[in-house]
C-alpha positions in Angstrom: 178.5 83.1 20.4 176.8 85.3 17.6 175.6 89.5 19.8 172.2 90.2 19.0 171.8 93.7 16.5 171.8 96.9 18.4 168.5 97.0 17.6 167.0 94.2 18.8 168.3 94.9 22.5 167.4 98.8 21.7 163.7 97.2 21.1 163.9 94.8 24.1 164.2 97.7 26.1 161.9 99.8 24.8 159.3 96.5 25.1 159.7 95.9 28.8 160.4 100.1 29.6 156.5 99.9 28.4 155.4 96.7 30.5 157.0 97.9 33.6 156.0 101.5 33.4 151.3 100.1 32.7 151.3 97.7 35.1 153.2 100.2 37.2 150.2 102.7 36.7 147.7 99.4 38.1 149.7 98.2 41.3 150.4 101.1 41.9 152.0 101.9 45.1 149.6 98.6 46.6 150.5 95.9 44.5 147.9 94.0 45.5 145.5 93.1 43.3 140.9 92.3 44.2 139.5 90.0 42.3 135.9 90.3 41.5 134.4 86.5 41.5 132.6 85.5 38.3 133.1 88.4 36.3 133.8 88.5 31.8 135.7 90.9 30.2 134.0 90.2 27.3 137.1 90.9 24.2 139.3 92.5 26.4 141.8 93.1 23.8 139.0 96.4 23.3 140.3 98.5 26.2 142.0 101.0 26.0 144.3 99.1 28.4 144.0 95.0 27.0 144.6 93.4 30.3 145.8 96.3 32.5 141.7 97.9 32.7 140.4 94.4 33.5 142.2 93.9 36.5 142.0 97.4 38.1 137.9 95.9 37.7 138.8 93.2 39.5 137.6 90.8 36.7 138.1 87.3 37.5 138.2 86.5 33.7 139.5 88.2 30.5 139.1 87.5 27.1 142.0 87.3 24.2 141.2 86.4 21.1 144.3 84.4 19.8 144.8 83.5 15.7 148.0 82.1 14.5 151.0 84.2 12.3 153.4 82.1 10.8 156.3 84.9 9.3 158.4 82.1 6.9 162.7 84.1 6.2 165.7 83.2 5.5 168.4 83.0 8.1 171.8 83.9 8.1 173.1 80.5 6.5 170.3 80.4 3.9 167.9 78.1 5.5 164.2 78.4 5.6 162.3 79.3 8.7 159.4 80.6 9.7 158.2 82.9 12.7 154.7 81.2 14.4 153.1 84.0 16.4 149.5 84.3 18.4 148.3 88.1 17.2 145.4 89.4 19.7 142.5 90.6 17.2 138.8 89.5 16.6 138.6 88.8 12.9 141.8 88.9 10.3 141.5 92.6 9.2 142.9 93.4 12.4 145.9 92.1 12.0 146.1 92.6 8.8 145.6 96.2 9.8 144.7 98.4 7.2 141.7 97.5 6.1 138.4 100.0 6.3 136.3 100.4 8.9 138.6 97.7 10.9 140.7 98.6 13.9 144.5 97.4 13.9 145.7 95.0 16.6 147.4 96.2 19.6 149.7 93.5 19.4 150.3 89.8 19.9 149.1 87.8 22.8 153.2 87.9 24.8 153.1 91.9 24.2 149.1 92.4 25.5 149.2 89.7 28.2 151.9 86.7 29.5 155.0 89.8 29.7 152.6 92.5 32.0 151.3 89.4 33.8 154.7 88.4 34.2 155.9 92.1 35.5 153.7 91.5 38.3 153.8 88.1 38.6 157.7 88.7 39.7 156.8 91.8 41.8 153.7 90.4 44.2 154.5 86.2 43.9 150.8 86.9 42.8 148.1 87.6 40.6 144.9 88.2 42.7 146.2 87.2 46.1 142.5 85.7 46.6 141.9 84.2 43.4 143.3 82.6 40.4 143.1 84.4 37.0 141.1 82.9 34.4 142.3 83.6 31.2 140.8 82.6 28.2 142.1 82.3 24.9 139.9 82.4 22.7 141.4 80.6 19.2 140.5 81.6 16.1 142.8 79.3 13.9 142.7 75.0 13.5 142.8 74.0 16.9 146.5 71.6 17.1 149.7 74.3 15.6 147.9 76.9 17.9 147.5 74.9 20.2 151.2 73.8 20.7 152.4 77.3 19.3 150.7 78.2 22.6 151.6 75.3 25.2 155.1 76.5 23.9 154.9 79.7 25.0 153.1 79.5 28.2 156.1 77.3 29.2 158.4 80.2 29.2 156.7 82.0 32.1 157.8 79.2 35.4 155.1 79.5 37.7 152.8 81.9 36.6 150.0 79.6 34.7 148.2 76.5 36.5 149.4 73.2 35.4 147.7 70.0 34.3 150.0 66.7 34.9 147.6 64.4 32.8 148.7 60.7 33.3 148.1 61.6 37.3 145.2 63.7 36.8 146.6 66.4 38.4 146.3 69.9 38.9 148.8 72.5 40.0 147.6 75.5 40.8 149.6 78.7 39.2 148.2 82.8 39.9 147.2 82.5 35.9 144.3 79.5 34.5 144.7 79.9 30.5 141.4 78.0 28.9 140.6 78.1 25.8 137.7 77.0 23.8 138.7 74.0 22.3 142.1 71.5 22.5 144.2 68.4 20.5 142.4 65.3 20.9 144.1 62.6 23.5 146.4 61.1 21.0 147.7 64.4 20.1 148.0 65.2 24.2 149.5 62.1 24.6 153.1 63.2 23.8 152.9 66.1 26.9 153.0 65.2 30.6 152.6 68.9 31.7 149.9 70.6 30.0 149.9 75.1 30.9 146.8 75.5 29.2 142.6 73.1 29.6 139.8 74.0 28.0 136.1 74.9 28.9 133.4 72.6 29.1 131.7 72.7 26.0 129.4 68.8 25.9 125.8 69.4 25.5 122.2 70.7 26.9 123.9 72.3 30.8 120.6 71.5 31.5 119.8 67.6 29.9 121.1 65.5 33.0 122.5 62.8 30.1 125.7 66.0 29.5 126.4 65.7 32.5 126.8 62.1 31.6 128.9 62.3 29.2 132.5 61.4 28.1 132.7 64.6 26.7 132.3 66.0 30.6 133.5 63.5 33.0 136.5 63.0 30.8 137.3 66.4 31.6 135.7 66.9 34.9 138.6 67.2 36.8 140.2 70.4 35.2 137.4 72.0 34.1 137.0 75.8 35.2 134.2 77.3 34.1 131.4 75.8 31.2 131.0 78.0 27.7 127.6 78.2 25.9 125.4 80.3 23.7 122.7 81.6 25.8 120.7 81.3 23.2 121.8 77.7 22.4 119.5 75.9 25.7 117.0 78.8 27.2 114.3 80.2 25.0 114.6 83.7 23.7 110.6 83.3 23.2 109.7 83.1 26.7 112.8 85.3 28.2 109.8 88.8 28.0 105.6 89.3 28.3 105.4 91.5 25.9 102.8 94.4 28.6 101.3 96.1 25.5 100.5 95.3 21.9 103.1 94.4 19.3 102.3 95.6 16.2 102.2 99.6 19.0 106.5 98.8 19.4 106.9 97.6 16.1 104.9 100.9 14.9 106.3 102.9 18.1 110.1 102.2 16.9 109.8 101.6 13.2 112.5 104.6 13.0 115.0 102.9 14.4 114.6 99.3 13.1 112.7 100.0 10.3 113.5 96.1 9.4 110.5 95.2 12.9 107.8 93.6 12.2 105.1 92.1 14.6 106.3 88.2 13.2 109.8 89.0 13.9 109.6 91.5 16.8 110.7 87.9 19.3 114.2 87.8 17.2 115.2 90.7 16.8 115.4 91.7 20.2 118.5 90.4 21.4 119.3 92.0 18.1 123.1 94.6 18.5 124.1 93.1 22.1 120.7 93.2 23.4 120.0 96.8 22.6 116.2 96.8 21.4 115.1 95.0 24.7 116.8 96.7 27.0 115.0 99.2 25.3 111.5 98.5 25.6 111.9 97.5 29.5 113.1 100.9 29.7 109.9 101.9 28.5 108.1 99.9 30.2 106.5 97.7 26.6 107.9 94.4 28.1 109.5 92.4 31.3 111.3 89.7 32.3 109.9 86.9 32.9 110.4 84.7 36.0 111.3 81.7 33.1 114.6 83.9 32.8 115.8 84.0 36.3 114.3 80.4 36.8 117.1 79.1 33.8 119.9 81.3 35.7 119.1 80.5 39.1 119.3 76.4 37.7 122.7 77.3 35.6 124.0 78.8 39.6 123.0 75.5 41.0 124.4 73.4 37.9 127.8 75.4 38.6 127.3 74.9 42.5 127.4 71.0 42.3 129.3 70.6 39.7 131.9 71.9 40.6 132.4 75.2 37.8 131.1 78.4 36.6 129.3 79.1 34.6 129.5 81.6 31.7 127.0 82.5 28.6 127.8 84.2 26.0 126.7 86.9 23.6 124.0 88.0 26.7 122.6 91.2 27.7 125.3 93.4 28.5 122.9 95.8 30.8 122.3 96.4 34.5 118.5 95.0 34.2 120.9 91.6 32.9 123.7 92.6 35.7 120.6 93.0 38.4 120.0 88.5 37.5 123.0 87.2 37.1 125.1 89.2 40.5 123.8 87.8 42.9 124.2 83.8 41.2 128.5 83.2 42.3 128.6 80.4 40.0 127.0 82.1 36.4 129.2 84.6 35.2 128.9 88.4 34.3 129.5 89.3 31.1 131.0 92.2 30.4 132.5 94.2 27.1 132.5 97.1 30.2 134.2 95.9 33.1 134.9 98.9 35.2 131.3 99.8 34.7 130.6 96.9 36.5 133.5 97.1 39.5 131.0 100.3 39.9 127.5 98.1 39.8 128.9 95.5 41.6 130.2 97.9 44.9 127.2 100.1 45.3 125.3 96.5 45.5 127.5 95.0 47.4 126.7 98.8 49.6 122.5 98.5 49.6 123.1 95.0 50.5 125.6 96.2 53.9 123.3 99.0 54.6 119.6 96.6 54.0 121.3 94.1 56.0 121.7 96.7 59.5 
């Protein structure tokens, strides 16, 4: 049997030691984590401690964008081979690692997410004792080859991930449920009896009853834990706010901060840079949130409850005024780049609710 080079063994031991130390920091002496329902750590890999900060904050869903990377090499027998890995990043430039103004990737899916989760699972037998963790593997490269590597990788962690028996439409729950933004078609999946991930629901306008009757929904409803869409795809931004002062006054007051702002493009600019202008105008009393936005979120929550799914809108405002709208809705996901702040916010809200109920 061929022995592994010493540097391989040393590298593995160092990597395992780092994973153990990091997960120990999260778990501490109390080996339990507490899940906060309907929360999502957006682009989680940008956190100081990917995965671990989100777990510490109890995020129910964690997002990791994955890129398929193939590195060819020649083995000792001079046979051509390829190393296929899934790297975590938002852009290719982050994987290259030497492009000005782009952060360097912190590692692979295995290093940043799967191994730490496996370590916690091995120590405790679960991740969240009070529910499954949703791990969103958002594929940024071609679906079939990326999915194939993802599936083959997940199979290396027996018992950790939710499994799906396709022929019998049986769900075998695991501590972690991996959901992707896409998956290969039925003919491709027919080669698999059991798969270790599922795709989120993206089947059209959730507010249109016919969408729920479509094959795109009906064929996979049995394994669709979460439904995803852009907030503005089916919600009209021009109806979300009421202007309380003349639009020309807003343009004049914010000319320095938003030099391209005009009365004509004001409504369209409200969501730029994570809804920064909308948040500014709400703070100074120039606009208010309309009943339209609240009613649309309440309706999304009703649909989620009726059909048994979480409802996730991407590109929403990541600000307290929007958290106030969605936090009371158990089937609408609160998406954030600030999991620690959301944890504190929700704890304070629970305390206020407790006080008001006395």
